[in-house]
MDAnalysis code that builds the backbone (N, CA, C; Angstrom):
import MDAnalysis as mda
import numpy as np

u = mda.Universe.empty(225, n_residues=75, atom_resindex=np.repeat(np.arange(75), 3), trajectory=True)
u.add_TopologyAttr("name", ["N", "CA", "C"] * 75)
u.add_TopologyAttr("resid", np.arange(1, 76))
u.add_TopologyAttr("resname", ["MET", "THR", "LEU", "ALA", "SER", "ASN", "ILE", "THR", "ASN", "ALA", "ARG", "LYS", "SER", "MET", "HIS", "ILE", "SER", "GLN", "GLU", "GLU", "LEU", "ALA", "LYS", "MET", "LEU", "ASP", "VAL", "ASN", "GLN", "THR", "TYR", "ILE", "SER", "GLN", "VAL", "GLU", "ARG", "GLY", "VAL", "ARG", "VAL", "PRO", "THR", "VAL", "ALA", "LEU", "LEU", "GLU", "GLN", "ILE", "ALA", "ASP", "VAL", "LEU", "GLU", "CYS", "SER", "VAL", "ASP", "GLY", "LEU", "LEU", "GLY", "ARG", "THR", "ILE", "THR", "LYS", "GLN", "SER", "LEU", "GLU", "ARG", "ASN", "CYS"])
u.atoms.positions = np.array([
    [80.716, 97.680, 112.223],
    [82.336, 98.422, 112.126],
    [83.074, 97.041, 111.100],
    [84.051, 97.630, 110.071],
    [85.143, 96.752, 109.336],
    [86.407, 96.517, 109.971],
    [87.389, 95.353, 109.798],
    [88.408, 94.992, 110.478],
    [89.280, 96.416, 110.131],
    [89.178, 97.062, 108.933],
    [90.210, 98.410, 109.340],
    [89.844, 99.198, 110.363],
    [88.266, 98.889, 110.243],
    [88.185, 100.109, 111.847],
    [88.585, 99.904, 113.078],
    [88.278, 98.299, 112.893],
    [88.023, 98.164, 114.441],
    [90.128, 98.082, 114.942],
    [90.927, 98.027, 113.570],
    [92.204, 97.762, 113.643],
    [92.716, 99.389, 113.833],
    [92.003, 100.382, 113.209],
    [92.629, 101.708, 113.422],
    [92.363, 101.999, 115.125],
    [90.633, 101.439, 115.561],
    [90.270, 102.304, 117.078],
    [90.978, 101.580, 117.668],
    [91.373, 100.319, 117.921],
    [91.988, 99.757, 119.373],
    [93.789, 99.995, 118.988],
    [94.385, 100.281, 118.022],
    [95.313, 101.311, 118.391],
    [95.527, 102.737, 118.529],
    [94.338, 103.324, 118.176],
    [94.358, 104.302, 118.739],
    [93.694, 104.530, 120.310],
    [92.894, 103.471, 120.741],
    [92.660, 103.140, 122.125],
    [94.153, 103.203, 123.351],
    [95.220, 102.296, 122.522],
    [96.358, 102.209, 122.934],
    [96.692, 103.318, 122.804],
    [97.103, 104.474, 122.407],
    [97.488, 105.449, 122.124],
    [99.606, 104.909, 121.240],
    [98.219, 104.244, 120.142],
    [99.984, 103.746, 119.517],
    [99.846, 104.605, 118.221],
    [101.044, 104.928, 117.485],
    [101.362, 105.312, 116.223],
    [100.785, 103.867, 115.407],
    [100.599, 104.892, 113.785],
    [101.232, 103.668, 112.654],
    [102.059, 102.861, 113.040],
    [103.432, 104.502, 112.944],
    [104.961, 104.075, 113.308],
    [105.375, 102.953, 114.186],
    [104.362, 102.871, 115.279],
    [105.243, 102.449, 116.464],
    [104.607, 100.774, 115.776],
    [103.479, 100.764, 115.510],
    [102.946, 99.295, 115.648],
    [103.591, 98.194, 114.237],
    [103.799, 99.337, 113.330],
    [104.526, 98.567, 111.909],
    [106.256, 98.420, 112.787],
    [106.389, 98.719, 113.518],
    [107.777, 98.937, 114.617],
    [107.728, 97.162, 114.979],
    [106.684, 97.321, 115.908],
    [106.294, 96.383, 116.822],
    [106.272, 94.938, 116.001],
    [105.353, 95.083, 114.657],
    [104.926, 93.675, 113.912],
    [106.056, 93.459, 112.432],
    [107.110, 94.611, 112.955],
    [108.331, 94.056, 111.461],
    [107.553, 94.152, 110.286],
    [106.814, 95.546, 109.764],
    [106.287, 95.466, 108.931],
    [106.494, 97.276, 108.443],
    [106.313, 97.938, 106.924],
    [106.190, 99.090, 106.501],
    [105.256, 99.615, 107.520],
    [105.518, 101.124, 107.572],
    [104.288, 101.907, 107.963],
    [102.973, 101.852, 107.134],
    [103.811, 102.125, 105.625],
    [102.823, 102.582, 104.539],
    [101.180, 100.915, 104.790],
    [101.751, 100.257, 104.863],
    [101.336, 98.584, 105.315],
    [100.028, 98.827, 106.179],
    [101.008, 99.423, 107.560],
    [99.442, 99.192, 107.805],
    [98.509, 100.428, 107.878],
    [99.241, 101.607, 107.374],
    [98.099, 102.799, 106.710],
    [97.119, 101.798, 105.700],
    [97.539, 101.274, 104.694],
    [96.788, 100.329, 104.064],
    [96.060, 99.729, 104.666],
    [96.273, 99.294, 105.067],
    [95.369, 98.218, 105.851],
    [94.194, 99.024, 106.925],
    [94.655, 99.620, 107.029],
    [93.916, 100.361, 107.958],
    [92.246, 101.448, 107.521],
    [93.197, 101.844, 106.181],
    [92.286, 102.346, 104.915],
    [91.692, 101.079, 104.216],
    [91.754, 99.430, 104.786],
    [90.871, 98.866, 103.742],
    [91.518, 98.455, 102.377],
    [92.644, 98.557, 102.276],
    [93.165, 98.668, 100.950],
    [94.133, 97.286, 100.862],
    [94.469, 97.134, 102.032],
    [95.508, 95.403, 102.006],
    [94.082, 95.184, 103.135],
    [94.239, 93.454, 103.035],
    [94.205, 92.396, 104.290],
    [95.483, 91.792, 105.036],
    [95.370, 91.876, 106.157],
    [96.195, 91.368, 106.875],
    [96.313, 89.826, 106.619],
    [97.398, 89.268, 106.681],
    [97.660, 87.416, 106.388],
    [97.007, 87.358, 108.119],
    [96.892, 86.191, 108.196],
    [95.669, 85.266, 109.363],
    [97.434, 85.586, 110.544],
    [98.153, 84.878, 109.485],
    [99.338, 85.672, 110.922],
    [100.034, 86.536, 111.741],
    [99.862, 87.779, 110.476],
    [99.846, 88.370, 110.858],
    [98.415, 89.338, 111.636],
    [97.594, 89.029, 111.457],
    [96.504, 89.429, 112.329],
    [96.547, 88.826, 113.437],
    [96.649, 87.909, 114.059],
    [97.116, 87.145, 115.133],
    [98.049, 88.190, 115.753],
    [99.348, 88.694, 115.314],
    [99.929, 89.380, 116.138],
    [99.692, 90.561, 115.684],
    [98.887, 91.537, 115.292],
    [97.866, 92.421, 115.199],
    [97.421, 92.386, 117.052],
    [96.078, 91.414, 116.877],
    [95.273, 90.983, 118.234],
    [96.373, 90.956, 118.989],
    [97.235, 90.235, 119.410],
    [98.214, 90.456, 120.442],
    [98.825, 91.742, 120.736],
    [99.432, 92.461, 120.164],
    [100.384, 93.561, 120.438],
    [98.719, 94.789, 121.222],
    [97.828, 94.388, 120.398],
    [96.613, 95.673, 120.425],
    [96.232, 94.332, 121.599],
    [95.993, 93.838, 121.979],
    [95.962, 92.953, 123.503],
    [93.907, 92.881, 123.125],
    [93.817, 92.485, 122.168],
    [92.363, 91.966, 121.430],
    [92.382, 90.769, 121.016],
    [90.855, 90.022, 120.598],
    [90.902, 89.104, 120.065],
    [90.853, 88.850, 118.611],
    [91.414, 88.014, 118.280],
    [90.991, 87.755, 116.387],
    [89.173, 88.316, 116.223],
    [88.638, 87.386, 116.981],
    [87.349, 87.594, 116.516],
    [86.861, 89.265, 116.528],
    [87.492, 90.084, 118.124],
    [87.141, 91.242, 118.178],
    [87.813, 92.259, 117.052],
    [88.816, 91.953, 116.748],
    [88.995, 92.647, 115.507],
    [88.404, 92.662, 114.143],
    [87.582, 91.121, 113.782],
    [86.741, 91.207, 112.780],
    [85.541, 91.377, 113.078],
    [85.373, 91.881, 114.135],
    [84.061, 92.357, 114.703],
    [82.778, 91.099, 114.747],
    [83.584, 90.072, 115.920],
    [82.129, 89.190, 115.814],
    [82.178, 88.920, 117.094],
    [81.819, 88.296, 117.337],
    [81.021, 87.812, 119.339],
    [80.784, 86.702, 119.432],
    [81.316, 86.289, 120.681],
    [81.029, 85.104, 120.822],
    [80.132, 84.635, 121.796],
    [79.064, 84.052, 121.413],
    [77.855, 83.846, 122.026],
    [77.448, 82.412, 122.257],
    [76.680, 82.821, 123.644],
    [76.837, 81.427, 124.292],
    [76.232, 79.944, 123.282],
    [75.163, 80.383, 122.882],
    [74.732, 79.784, 121.530],
    [75.819, 78.830, 120.315],
    [76.515, 79.919, 120.180],
    [77.680, 79.336, 118.944],
    [78.506, 78.893, 119.831],
    [78.605, 79.092, 121.266],
    [80.270, 78.048, 121.683],
    [79.169, 76.490, 121.992],
    [77.878, 76.394, 122.161],
    [76.939, 75.303, 122.130],
    [77.165, 74.220, 120.787],
    [77.162, 75.100, 119.861],
    [76.927, 74.776, 118.873],
    [78.388, 74.335, 117.977],
    [79.749, 74.585, 119.012],
    [80.938, 73.969, 118.562],
    [81.421, 74.813, 117.299],
    [81.074, 76.084, 117.361],
    [81.373, 77.133, 116.204],
    [82.421, 78.017, 116.349],
])
């Protein structure tokens, strides 16, 4: 899964429209559409805000999983 599809899926699972998400993040709805289509990549700061609004982790949006082994390696 890609960042774009992970954001889309998380947003839809919370029953939030692109317009509603855009308002929560103080960005334009067109920007959210571009992020969800993979045309644009949000800044780290905005990605953190998206994760907060969608009640998930940045790692989750990036498609990363944290394993016990990676924690032991201090990754």
